[in-house]
C-alpha positions in Angstrom: 7.2 2.0 11.6 5.8 0.3 8.5 5.2 2.6 5.4 2.5 0.5 3.7 -0.6 1.9 5.4 0.2 5.6 4.9 0.9 4.8 1.2 -2.5 3.2 0.8 -4.1 6.1 2.7 -2.3 8.6 0.6 -3.2 7.0 -2.8 -6.9 6.7 -1.7 -7.1 10.4 -0.6 -5.3 11.6 -3.9 -7.6 9.5 -5.9 -10.6 11.1 -4.1 -9.3 14.5 -4.5 -8.7 14.0 -8.3 -12.1 12.5 -8.7 -13.8 15.5 -7.0 -11.8 17.8 -9.3 -12.9 15.8 -12.4 -16.6 15.3 -11.3 -17.2 19.0 -10.6 -15.2 20.2 -13.6 -17.2 22.3 -16.0 -14.7 23.3 -18.7 -13.4 21.7 -21.7 -10.2 20.2 -23.0 -8.9 19.6 -26.6 -6.1 17.7 -28.2 -4.8 18.2 -31.8 -2.3 15.8 -33.5 -0.4 17.1 -36.5 2.1 15.3 -38.8 5.0 17.4 -37.8 4.7 16.8 -34.1 5.8 20.4 -33.4 2.4 21.4 -34.6 0.5 19.0 -32.1 -1.0 20.5 -29.0 -2.9 19.4 -25.9 -5.0 21.9 -24.0 -6.4 21.0 -20.6 -8.5 23.4 -18.9 -9.9 22.4 -15.5 -12.4 24.8 -13.8 -14.0 23.2 -10.8 -16.8 24.9 -8.8 -19.0 24.0 -6.0 -18.5 21.6 -3.2 -15.7 19.9 -5.1 -13.3 22.7 -4.5 -12.8 22.5 -0.8 -13.2 18.7 -0.8 -10.6 18.3 -3.5 -8.2 20.6 -1.6 -8.6 18.9 1.6 -8.3 15.3 0.2 -5.3 16.3 -2.0 -3.5 17.9 1.0 -4.4 14.9 3.1 -3.0 12.5 0.5 0.2 14.5 0.1 0.6 14.5 3.9 0.1 10.7 4.0 2.6 10.1 1.3 5.2 12.4 3.0 4.5 10.5 6.2 5.0 7.1 4.3 8.4 8.5 2.8 9.6 9.4 6.3 8.5 6.0 7.6 10.3 4.2 4.8 13.5 6.1 5.5 13.3 5.3 9.2 12.6 1.7 8.5 15.6 1.3 6.2 17.9 3.2 8.7 16.7 1.0 11.6 17.5 -2.1 9.5 21.1 -0.8 9.2 21.7 -0.8 13.0 19.5 -3.8 14.0 20.3 -6.2 11.3 22.2 -8.7 13.4 19.5 -8.9 16.0 16.8 -9.7 13.3 18.9 -12.4 11.8 19.5 -14.0 15.2 15.8 -14.0 16.0 15.0 -15.8 12.7 17.7 -18.5 13.4 16.8 -18.9 17.1 13.4 -20.3 16.4 13.1 -24.0 16.1 10.0 -25.8 16.3 10.0 -29.6 16.3 7.8 -31.0 13.7 4.7 -32.9 14.9 6.1 -36.0 13.8 9.2 -35.8 16.0 7.2 -35.2 19.1 4.9 -38.3 18.5 6.0 -41.7 19.5 4.9 -44.7 17.4 2.6 -46.0 20.2 0.6 -42.8 20.4 0.2 -42.6 16.6 -1.1 -46.2 16.5 -3.6 -45.5 19.2 -4.8 -42.4 17.5 -5.4 -44.4 14.2 -7.1 -47.1 16.2 -9.5 -44.7 17.8 -10.3 -43.2 14.4 -11.2 -46.7 13.1 -13.3 -47.9 16.0 -16.3 -45.8 15.5 
């Protein structure tokens, strides 16, 4: 199980959910910076109304489910590597493909080049 596709789906769904919240937002926000940083404040007030509310809730929940699925898939993938590491290494080393130059003989390559120049 690979966790890359659920992560992509989760990030896309969370982005759509956040975009719906911000698009249908009808309240204000403020920020005030002061020299003693204890006097600085940030006030974010998000009030979303209309069709953005159920859409944002659905896409945010779906994105969170995708990310939980990706986290579980990543754990399963890493645990399976612990138990099957030797098999994977052998499968990498067992593959040996002769290069195209080893399988060709000199006479065949000479005939091929002669055919290309005949034309």
